[in-house]
C-alpha positions as CSV (number, residue, x, y, z in Angstrom):
1,X,0.0,0.0,0.0
2,X,2.8,2.3,0.9
3,X,4.6,1.5,-2.3
4,X,1.6,2.3,-4.3
5,X,1.3,5.7,-2.5
6,X,4.9,6.5,-3.2
7,X,4.6,5.5,-6.7
8,X,1.6,7.9,-7.1
9,X,3.5,10.7,-5.5
10,X,6.5,10.2,-7.8
11,X,4.1,10.2,-10.8
12,X,2.6,13.5,-9.6
13,X,6.1,15.0,-9.0
14,X,7.1,14.0,-12.5
15,X,4.0,15.6,-14.0
16,X,4.5,18.9,-12.0
17,X,8.2,18.9,-13.0
18,X,7.2,18.6,-16.7
19,X,4.4,21.3,-16.3
20,X,6.7,24.0,-14.8
21,X,8.9,24.5,-17.8
22,X,5.9,24.8,-20.0
23,X,4.3,27.4,-17.7
24,X,7.7,29.4,-17.5
25,X,8.0,29.3,-21.3
26,X,4.5,30.6,-21.7
27,X,5.1,33.5,-19.3
28,X,8.4,34.4,-21.0
29,X,6.5,34.3,-24.4
30,X,3.9,36.7,-23.0
31,X,6.5,39.1,-21.7
32,X,8.4,39.1,-25.0
33,X,5.2,39.5,-27.1
34,X,4.1,42.3,-24.7
35,X,7.5,44.1,-25.1
36,X,7.4,43.7,-28.9
37,X,3.8,45.0,-29.1
38,X,4.7,47.9,-26.9
39,X,7.7,48.7,-29.1
40,X,5.6,48.6,-32.2
41,X,3.0,50.8,-30.4
42,X,5.7,53.3,-29.6
43,X,7.0,53.3,-33.1
44,X,3.5,53.6,-34.5
45,X,2.7,56.5,-32.2
46,X,5.9,58.2,-33.3
47,X,5.1,57.7,-36.9
48,X,1.7,59.2,-36.4
49,X,3.3,62.0,-34.5
50,X,5.9,62.6,-37.2
51,X,3.6,62.1,-40.2
52,X,0.4,63.7,-38.9
53,X,0.8,65.8,-35.8
54,X,4.3,67.4,-36.6
55,X,4.1,67.1,-40.3
56,X,4.1,70.8,-41.1
57,X,6.8,71.8,-38.7
58,X,9.1,69.0,-39.9
59,X,8.4,69.7,-43.5
60,X,9.4,73.3,-42.9
61,X,12.6,72.3,-41.2
62,X,13.5,70.0,-44.1
63,X,12.8,72.8,-46.5
64,X,15.1,75.1,-44.6
65,X,17.8,72.5,-44.9
66,X,17.3,71.3,-48.4
67,X,15.3,74.1,-50.2
68,X,16.3,77.7,-50.6
69,X,13.6,80.2,-51.3
70,X,15.1,82.9,-53.5
71,X,13.6,86.1,-54.8
72,X,14.9,86.6,-58.3
73,X,15.1,90.3,-59.1
74,X,14.2,91.0,-62.8
75,X,16.1,93.3,-65.0
76,X,14.7,96.8,-64.8
77,X,13.8,98.4,-68.2
78,X,16.4,100.4,-70.0
79,X,16.0,104.2,-70.2
80,X,17.1,105.8,-73.5
81,X,17.3,109.3,-74.7
82,X,15.5,110.4,-77.9
83,X,18.3,109.0,-80.0
84,X,18.3,105.6,-78.1
85,X,21.5,106.3,-76.1
86,X,21.4,104.4,-72.9
87,X,20.9,106.7,-69.9
88,X,20.0,103.9,-67.4
89,X,20.8,100.2,-67.7
90,X,21.8,97.2,-65.6
91,X,25.0,95.3,-64.8
92,X,25.3,91.8,-63.2
93,X,26.6,91.8,-59.6
94,X,27.1,89.2,-56.8
95,X,25.0,89.3,-53.7
96,X,26.1,87.4,-50.6
97,X,23.7,85.3,-48.5
98,X,24.1,83.0,-45.5
99,X,22.4,79.7,-44.6
100,X,22.0,80.3,-40.8
101,X,20.8,76.7,-40.2
102,X,24.2,75.5,-41.4
103,X,26.5,78.0,-39.7
104,X,28.5,76.3,-37.0
105,X,30.1,79.4,-35.4
106,X,28.3,82.7,-35.7
107,X,31.1,84.7,-34.2
108,X,33.8,83.2,-36.4
109,X,31.9,83.7,-39.6
110,X,30.9,87.3,-38.7
111,X,34.6,88.1,-38.0
112,X,35.6,86.8,-41.3
113,X,33.0,88.6,-43.4
114,X,32.7,91.9,-41.5
115,X,36.0,93.6,-42.7
116,X,35.3,92.6,-46.3
117,X,31.7,94.0,-46.6
118,X,32.4,96.9,-44.1
119,X,29.7,95.9,-41.7
120,X,30.3,95.6,-37.9
121,X,30.7,91.9,-37.0
122,X,28.2,92.4,-34.1
123,X,25.6,93.3,-36.7
124,X,26.3,90.2,-38.8
125,X,26.3,88.1,-35.6
126,X,23.0,89.5,-34.6
127,X,21.5,88.8,-37.9
128,X,22.7,85.2,-37.9
129,X,21.3,84.8,-34.4
130,X,18.0,86.2,-35.4
131,X,17.7,84.0,-38.4
132,X,19.0,80.9,-36.5
133,X,17.4,77.8,-37.9
134,X,16.4,79.5,-41.1
135,X,17.6,78.6,-44.6
136,X,18.4,82.0,-46.0
137,X,19.5,85.5,-45.0
138,X,21.0,88.3,-47.0
139,X,24.4,89.5,-45.8
140,X,25.4,92.0,-48.6
141,X,23.6,93.0,-51.8
142,X,25.1,93.8,-55.1
143,X,28.7,94.0,-54.1
144,X,31.5,95.3,-56.4
145,X,33.9,93.0,-58.2
146,X,36.8,93.5,-55.7
147,X,34.6,92.7,-52.7
148,X,33.2,89.6,-54.5
149,X,36.7,88.3,-55.1
150,X,37.6,88.8,-51.5
151,X,34.5,86.9,-50.4
152,X,35.3,84.0,-52.8
153,X,38.6,83.6,-50.8
154,X,36.6,82.4,-47.8
155,X,36.8,78.8,-49.0
156,X,35.8,77.1,-45.8
157,X,32.3,78.7,-45.2
158,X,31.7,78.4,-49.0
159,X,32.7,74.7,-49.0
160,X,30.5,74.0,-46.0
161,X,27.5,75.7,-47.5
162,X,27.4,78.4,-44.8
163,X,27.4,81.2,-47.3
164,X,26.8,81.5,-51.0
165,X,26.3,83.9,-53.9
166,X,23.3,85.0,-56.0
167,X,23.7,86.9,-59.2
168,X,21.5,90.0,-59.2
169,X,21.1,92.9,-61.7
170,X,22.3,96.3,-60.4
171,X,21.0,99.6,-61.8
172,X,23.8,101.5,-63.6
173,X,23.8,105.0,-65.0
174,X,26.6,105.1,-67.7
175,X,26.6,108.9,-68.0
176,X,27.3,109.5,-64.3
177,X,25.9,112.8,-63.1
178,X,24.4,113.6,-66.5
179,X,20.6,114.0,-66.3
180,X,20.6,112.8,-62.7
181,X,17.6,114.9,-61.7
182,X,15.7,113.5,-64.7
183,X,16.5,109.9,-64.3
184,X,16.4,109.7,-60.5
185,X,17.6,106.4,-59.0
186,X,16.4,103.1,-57.5
187,X,17.2,101.5,-54.1
188,X,18.9,98.2,-53.2
189,X,15.7,96.3,-54.0
190,X,15.4,98.0,-57.4
191,X,12.5,100.1,-56.4
192,X,12.4,103.6,-58.0
193,X,13.0,106.3,-55.5
194,X,13.2,109.6,-57.5
195,X,12.7,111.0,-61.0
196,X,11.6,108.8,-63.9
197,X,12.7,105.8,-61.9
198,X,10.0,106.6,-59.4
199,X,7.2,107.9,-61.7
200,X,7.4,104.9,-64.1
201,X,8.5,102.3,-61.5
202,X,5.5,100.0,-62.4
203,X,6.6,99.9,-66.0
204,X,10.3,99.6,-65.3
205,X,10.5,97.1,-62.5
206,X,9.4,93.9,-64.4
207,X,7.7,90.9,-62.8
208,X,9.2,89.5,-59.6
209,X,9.1,85.8,-59.0
210,X,10.2,83.7,-56.1
211,X,11.4,80.1,-56.8
212,X,12.3,77.2,-54.6
213,X,15.7,75.8,-55.4
214,X,16.8,72.4,-54.1
215,X,20.2,72.1,-52.6
216,X,22.5,69.2,-51.6
217,X,24.0,68.6,-48.1
218,X,26.6,71.3,-48.8
219,X,24.1,73.9,-49.8
220,X,24.9,73.7,-53.5
221,X,22.0,74.2,-56.0
222,X,20.7,71.1,-57.6
223,X,18.9,73.0,-60.4
224,X,21.6,75.2,-61.7
225,X,21.1,78.9,-62.5
226,X,17.3,79.5,-62.5
227,X,16.1,82.7,-64.2
228,X,12.3,82.8,-64.2
229,X,11.7,86.6,-64.4
230,X,10.0,89.0,-66.8
231,X,12.2,92.0,-67.5
232,X,10.8,95.5,-67.2
233,X,9.6,97.8,-70.0
234,X,11.9,100.2,-71.7
235,X,11.5,104.0,-71.8
236,X,12.4,106.5,-74.5
237,X,12.8,110.0,-73.2
238,X,12.4,113.3,-75.1
239,X,15.7,114.6,-73.9
240,X,18.8,114.6,-76.1
241,X,21.9,113.4,-74.3
242,X,24.1,115.8,-76.4
243,X,22.0,118.8,-75.5
244,X,21.8,117.7,-71.9
245,X,25.6,117.6,-71.8
246,X,25.9,121.1,-73.2
247,X,23.4,122.5,-70.8
248,X,25.1,120.9,-67.8
249,X,28.6,121.9,-68.8
250,X,27.6,125.6,-69.2
251,X,25.6,125.6,-66.0
252,X,28.5,124.2,-64.1
253,X,30.8,126.9,-65.5
254,X,28.3,129.6,-64.5
255,X,28.0,128.2,-61.0
256,X,31.8,128.3,-60.6
257,X,32.2,131.8,-62.1
258,X,29.4,133.4,-60.1
259,X,29.9,131.4,-56.9
260,X,26.2,130.9,-56.9
261,X,24.1,128.9,-54.4
262,X,22.3,127.0,-57.1
263,X,21.3,127.2,-60.8
264,X,18.7,125.7,-63.1
265,X,18.4,125.4,-66.9
266,X,15.6,123.9,-68.9
267,X,15.5,123.5,-72.7
268,X,12.2,122.7,-74.4
269,X,10.8,122.4,-77.9
270,X,8.2,125.3,-77.7
271,X,6.1,123.8,-80.5
272,X,5.6,120.4,-78.9
273,X,6.3,120.7,-75.2
274,X,9.1,118.1,-75.3
275,X,11.8,118.6,-72.7
276,X,15.1,118.5,-74.5
277,X,17.4,119.0,-71.5
278,X,16.9,119.8,-67.8
279,X,19.7,120.4,-65.3
280,X,20.2,121.5,-61.7
281,X,23.2,122.6,-59.8
282,X,24.4,121.4,-57.3
283,X,24.0,117.8,-58.6
284,X,24.8,114.2,-57.7
285,X,25.7,110.8,-59.2
286,X,22.7,108.5,-59.3
287,X,25.1,105.5,-59.1
288,X,25.9,106.6,-55.5
289,X,22.8,108.5,-54.3
290,X,23.6,107.8,-50.6
291,X,26.7,110.1,-50.9
292,X,24.5,113.1,-51.9
293,X,22.5,115.3,-49.6
294,X,19.1,116.8,-50.1
295,X,20.3,120.0,-51.6
296,X,22.1,118.1,-54.3
297,X,19.1,115.9,-55.1
298,X,16.6,118.7,-55.3
299,X,15.0,119.1,-58.7
300,X,14.6,122.9,-58.4
301,X,13.2,123.1,-61.9
302,X,9.9,121.9,-60.6
303,X,10.1,122.0,-56.8
304,X,11.4,125.4,-56.0
305,X,9.4,128.6,-56.5
306,X,11.0,132.0,-57.1
307,X,9.8,135.6,-57.8
308,X,10.6,136.1,-61.5
309,X,11.2,139.8,-61.6
310,X,11.2,141.4,-65.0
311,X,10.7,138.3,-67.1
312,X,7.1,138.6,-66.0
313,X,6.8,141.8,-68.1
314,X,6.4,139.8,-71.3
315,X,3.3,138.0,-69.9
316,X,1.9,141.4,-68.8
317,X,2.6,142.9,-72.3
318,X,1.0,139.9,-74.1
319,X,-2.1,140.2,-72.0
320,X,-2.3,144.0,-72.6
321,X,-1.9,143.6,-76.3
322,X,-4.5,140.8,-76.5
323,X,-7.0,142.8,-74.6
324,X,-6.2,145.9,-76.8
325,X,-5.7,148.2,-73.8
326,X,-2.4,149.2,-75.4
327,X,-1.1,149.6,-78.9
328,X,2.5,149.2,-80.1
329,X,2.7,153.0,-80.7
330,X,1.5,154.0,-77.2
331,X,4.0,156.1,-75.2
332,X,4.6,156.0,-71.4
333,X,6.3,158.7,-69.4
334,X,9.0,157.2,-67.2
335,X,11.0,160.3,-66.9
336,X,10.5,160.6,-63.1
337,X,12.3,157.3,-62.6
338,X,9.8,156.2,-60.0
339,X,6.1,155.7,-59.4
340,X,4.2,155.5,-56.1
341,X,1.3,153.1,-55.8
342,X,-0.6,152.4,-52.6
343,X,2.1,154.1,-50.5
344,X,4.8,152.0,-52.2
345,X,7.4,153.6,-54.4
346,X,8.8,151.6,-57.3
347,X,12.0,152.7,-59.0
348,X,13.6,152.1,-62.3
349,X,17.2,150.8,-62.2
350,X,18.1,153.5,-64.8
351,X,16.1,156.7,-65.4
352,X,14.4,156.8,-68.8
353,X,12.5,159.5,-70.6
354,X,9.2,158.9,-72.5
355,X,9.2,155.3,-73.7
356,X,7.2,153.5,-76.4
357,X,5.4,150.3,-75.4
358,X,8.2,148.4,-77.1
359,X,10.9,150.3,-75.3
360,X,9.2,149.6,-71.9
361,X,10.0,145.9,-72.5
362,X,13.3,146.4,-74.3
363,X,14.7,148.6,-71.5
364,X,12.8,146.8,-68.7
365,X,11.3,149.9,-67.2
366,X,9.5,149.2,-64.0
367,X,7.6,152.5,-64.2
368,X,6.3,151.7,-67.7
369,X,5.3,148.2,-66.7
370,X,3.3,149.4,-63.7
371,X,1.4,151.9,-66.0
372,X,0.7,149.0,-68.4
373,X,-0.6,147.0,-65.5
374,X,-2.9,149.8,-64.4
375,X,-4.4,149.9,-67.9
376,X,-5.0,146.1,-67.9
377,X,-6.5,146.0,-64.4
378,X,-6.2,143.5,-61.6
379,X,-9.1,141.2,-62.7
380,X,-7.9,140.8,-66.3
381,X,-4.3,140.5,-65.3
382,X,-5.1,137.7,-62.9
383,X,-7.2,136.0,-65.5
384,X,-4.2,135.9,-67.9
385,X,-1.9,134.7,-65.2
386,X,-4.2,131.7,-64.7
387,X,-4.4,131.2,-68.5
388,X,-0.6,131.2,-68.8
389,X,-0.5,128.4,-66.3
390,X,0.7,130.1,-63.2
391,X,-0.7,128.8,-59.9
392,X,-1.2,125.3,-61.3
393,X,1.0,122.4,-62.0
394,X,2.2,121.9,-65.6
395,X,1.4,118.2,-65.4
396,X,4.9,117.1,-66.4
397,X,5.6,113.5,-65.6
398,X,7.9,114.2,-62.7
399,X,7.5,113.7,-59.0
400,X,7.3,116.6,-56.6
401,X,6.0,119.4,-58.9
402,X,4.6,122.4,-57.0
403,X,1.8,124.8,-58.1
404,X,3.6,128.0,-57.3
405,X,1.9,131.0,-55.7
406,X,-0.9,133.0,-57.3
407,X,-3.3,134.6,-54.9
408,X,-6.9,135.4,-55.8
409,X,-7.7,139.0,-56.7
410,X,-9.7,139.3,-53.5
411,X,-6.5,138.8,-51.5
412,X,-4.5,141.4,-53.4
413,X,-3.5,144.6,-51.6
414,X,-3.4,148.1,-53.0
415,X,0.1,147.5,-54.2
416,X,-0.3,144.0,-55.6
417,X,-1.1,144.9,-59.1
418,X,1.9,147.1,-59.4
419,X,4.2,144.6,-57.7
420,X,3.0,141.7,-59.9
421,X,3.4,143.8,-63.0
422,X,7.2,143.7,-62.3
423,X,7.3,140.1,-61.1
424,X,6.9,140.4,-57.4
425,X,4.2,138.9,-55.0
426,X,4.0,135.9,-57.3
427,X,5.9,132.6,-57.1
428,X,6.6,130.1,-59.9
429,X,8.9,127.3,-61.0
430,X,11.4,127.8,-63.8
431,X,9.4,125.3,-65.8
432,X,6.2,127.3,-65.5
433,X,8.0,130.4,-66.7
434,X,9.5,128.6,-69.7
435,X,6.1,127.2,-70.7
436,X,4.7,130.8,-70.6
437,X,7.4,132.0,-73.0
438,X,6.8,129.0,-75.3
439,X,3.3,130.4,-75.8
440,X,4.8,133.5,-77.4
441,X,7.2,131.3,-79.3
442,X,4.7,128.9,-80.8
443,X,2.0,131.4,-81.8
444,X,-0.2,131.5,-78.7
445,X,-0.8,127.9,-77.4
446,X,-0.1,126.7,-73.9
447,X,1.6,123.3,-74.4
448,X,1.8,120.5,-71.8
449,X,5.4,119.7,-71.2
450,X,6.5,116.1,-71.2
451,X,9.7,114.1,-70.9
452,X,8.7,110.5,-71.7
453,X,8.2,109.8,-75.4
454,X,7.4,106.1,-75.5
455,X,7.2,103.0,-73.3
456,X,8.1,99.8,-75.1
457,X,7.7,96.2,-73.9
458,X,10.6,93.8,-74.0
459,X,9.0,92.3,-77.1
460,X,9.1,95.7,-78.8
461,X,5.4,96.5,-78.5
462,X,4.6,100.2,-77.9
463,X,2.6,100.3,-74.7
464,X,2.3,104.1,-74.4
465,X,3.2,107.0,-76.6
466,X,3.0,110.6,-75.7
467,X,2.2,113.3,-78.2
468,X,2.1,117.1,-78.1
469,X,-0.9,118.5,-76.3
470,X,-2.1,122.1,-76.7
471,X,-4.1,122.7,-73.5
472,X,-5.6,126.0,-74.6
473,X,-5.0,129.1,-76.8
474,X,-4.1,132.1,-74.8
475,X,-3.2,134.8,-77.2
476,X,-3.7,135.2,-81.0
477,X,-1.0,134.6,-83.5
478,X,-0.9,138.3,-84.2
479,X,-0.2,139.1,-80.6
480,X,2.5,136.4,-80.4
481,X,4.2,137.7,-83.5
482,X,4.2,141.2,-82.1
483,X,5.7,140.0,-78.9
484,X,8.4,138.0,-80.7
485,X,9.5,141.2,-82.5
486,X,9.5,143.2,-79.3
487,X,11.5,140.5,-77.4
488,X,14.1,140.5,-80.2
489,X,14.9,144.1,-79.4
490,X,15.8,143.1,-75.8
491,X,18.8,141.2,-77.2
492,X,19.8,143.9,-79.6
493,X,21.6,147.2,-79.0
494,X,19.8,149.3,-76.4
495,X,18.3,146.2,-74.8
496,X,19.1,144.6,-71.4
497,X,20.3,141.3,-72.8
498,X,22.8,142.1,-75.5
499,X,25.0,139.3,-74.0
500,X,22.4,136.8,-75.0
501,X,22.8,137.4,-78.7
502,X,23.7,134.4,-80.8
503,X,26.0,134.6,-83.7
504,X,24.1,134.1,-86.9
505,X,20.6,133.8,-85.4
506,X,18.0,136.1,-83.9
507,X,17.1,135.6,-80.3
508,X,13.9,136.7,-78.5
509,X,13.9,136.8,-74.7
510,X,13.8,138.8,-71.5
511,X,16.1,139.3,-68.5
512,X,15.0,139.1,-64.9
513,X,16.6,140.3,-61.6
514,X,14.6,139.7,-58.5
515,X,15.4,140.4,-54.9
516,X,14.8,137.5,-52.6
517,X,12.2,138.1,-49.9
518,X,13.5,137.5,-46.4
519,X,10.7,136.2,-44.1
520,X,12.8,136.9,-41.0
521,X,12.8,140.7,-41.7
522,X,9.6,140.9,-43.7
523,X,11.5,142.8,-46.5
524,X,13.3,142.1,-49.7
525,X,17.0,141.5,-49.3
526,X,19.4,144.0,-50.7
527,X,22.2,141.4,-51.1
528,X,20.5,138.2,-52.3
529,X,19.1,138.0,-55.8
530,X,17.8,135.6,-58.4
531,X,19.1,136.3,-61.9
532,X,17.4,134.9,-64.9
533,X,17.0,134.9,-68.7
534,X,14.3,133.2,-70.7
535,X,13.9,133.2,-74.4
536,X,13.9,131.2,-77.7
537,X,15.8,130.9,-80.9
538,X,15.7,131.3,-83.8
539,X,13.3,134.0,-82.9
540,X,11.0,133.8,-86.0
541,X,11.1,130.0,-86.2
542,X,12.0,128.7,-82.8
543,X,13.7,125.4,-82.4
544,X,14.4,125.7,-78.7
545,X,13.1,127.7,-75.8
546,X,15.5,128.0,-72.8
547,X,15.4,129.4,-69.3
548,X,18.5,129.9,-67.1
549,X,18.0,130.8,-63.5
550,X,21.0,131.5,-61.1
551,X,20.2,131.7,-57.4
552,X,22.3,134.2,-55.3
553,X,25.2,134.9,-57.6
554,X,28.1,136.8,-56.1
555,X,29.4,140.0,-57.6
556,X,27.2,140.9,-60.6
557,X,23.5,140.2,-60.1
558,X,21.6,141.5,-63.1
559,X,20.1,138.8,-65.3
560,X,21.7,140.4,-68.4
561,X,25.1,140.0,-66.9
562,X,24.7,136.6,-65.1
563,X,22.1,134.5,-67.0
564,X,22.1,135.9,-70.5
565,X,25.7,134.8,-71.3
566,X,24.9,131.3,-70.2
567,X,21.9,131.3,-72.5
568,X,24.1,132.5,-75.4
569,X,26.7,129.8,-74.8
570,X,24.2,127.0,-74.6
571,X,22.3,128.1,-77.7
572,X,25.4,128.5,-79.8
573,X,26.7,125.1,-79.0
574,X,23.2,123.6,-79.3
575,X,22.7,125.0,-82.7
576,X,26.1,123.7,-83.8
577,X,25.1,120.2,-82.4
578,X,21.7,120.3,-84.1
579,X,23.1,121.8,-87.3
580,X,20.7,124.7,-87.3
581,X,21.5,127.0,-90.2
582,X,22.3,130.7,-89.7
583,X,19.6,133.3,-90.6
584,X,20.0,136.3,-92.9
585,X,18.4,139.6,-93.2
586,X,18.8,142.8,-95.3
587,X,21.5,144.2,-93.1
588,X,23.5,141.0,-92.3
589,X,24.2,137.9,-94.3
590,X,25.4,134.9,-92.3
591,X,27.0,131.8,-93.6
592,X,25.2,128.6,-92.9
593,X,26.9,126.7,-90.1
594,X,27.6,123.1,-90.9
């Protein structure tokens, strides 16, 4: 019995012994499977996190590392003169950029680049820190060739893809200072800032496109040089580069000789309103506009107003003739040398006797002009001043043009009519005065001045074409012809502008010498003047109208001594350049200039 019991116990022991390994194996299997499933769960969760939850953020980071977003600046349109000579064009330059996400040591890179591009290393370091993790940051735009070569010597950061170059067009003005106030300039981003560059920026700038460029691990482009831009439209100006050069040369000489504060000269075709040349002194180089101050950049031809003085007498005389309040044979007694109006005494520079209407203008008598003004009357004179375009913008395609100053008759004082008859108490720009004289030159029409002739697409299509616009008739052809004959005598013997006479051609014009009003004292200065001459030639068949204004000349101040000789020099060289034949009359025969 005992044996049977022990045998049974041994059998149970054996069975338990066999069962234990099986149960242990099963437990180990469960643990392993659990670990594996947990691992897969973690991986699955991470995949979901990467592919779904953090997809956008990670895609952006990948793009920063392997894609460069580059803005490709298109070529700005070319600006030509009327003869298709380039006045503004483009040159290819290198621009330096950094890849902040790849820069290992900001301080080291900044210290290497700073002395080459003349930027403080702290500024570069700050930029790199600010753009940390980004894929692109500009360091220097449109550097010169020497700087570019020095940067190419930084082999390590270039090799590691920390920095790189992009080729960009840079605006270039091949004539330097010539026509700077006409052309204006553009900024580092090729946006027009002044002059034609500003007014026609939408036409010139072209179409900007941003493209994504794939790069390898070293930051090198995988797609080569991508150029997906639409160039800007081209502009043809009305100016003539040759005439512009002549005007600027003579204006510079006058500035130096007279030690003047500033000077302006504008040449226009009086028949069409086309601006042939426009210059200001002081001036600047549009290739380096940052080196110039505000005085040098000012386009005084349209932004600065001045009291014209005696050049206004031609407008007064034209209005008086048109209204038939005077006749050419009328006589005016100026023997007293002065006239008192409203408690204000106006003097002549030189005492005259009894003068004819023509002689009042020829000798620039203030007394005679005041008497003509009294015949015309304030209301009619004001009406003609408005008709001639004073007190309103000319509408020229330039930025910053001002209206000038022309008060309503109700705001005139008892002395205003007399003062305005001799060119005081009224303010205008040189361009407004030139346009008024062009009315006399062309037979009576007020022309709208313009400086852009055509806008042409890159494909050669004419997008816009300007043509002469006669805004209104102001005086009759008869009145204009009479005034032309009178203004010719101003330049002849006995007139105030003999120094404006041009060899071989008749000139018509008028001098002006105006005291500058001093707001501080409330009186006109006795030492500061504006000297001017405005006229046209050949007088009977005008090719050009020209105004010269010299601000605060030293020494001589009269327009006949200061501005008239500049007019003469410009016109003589301009006629030689344009091959204008000399005239002839019964007293003098001139050879044709070739």
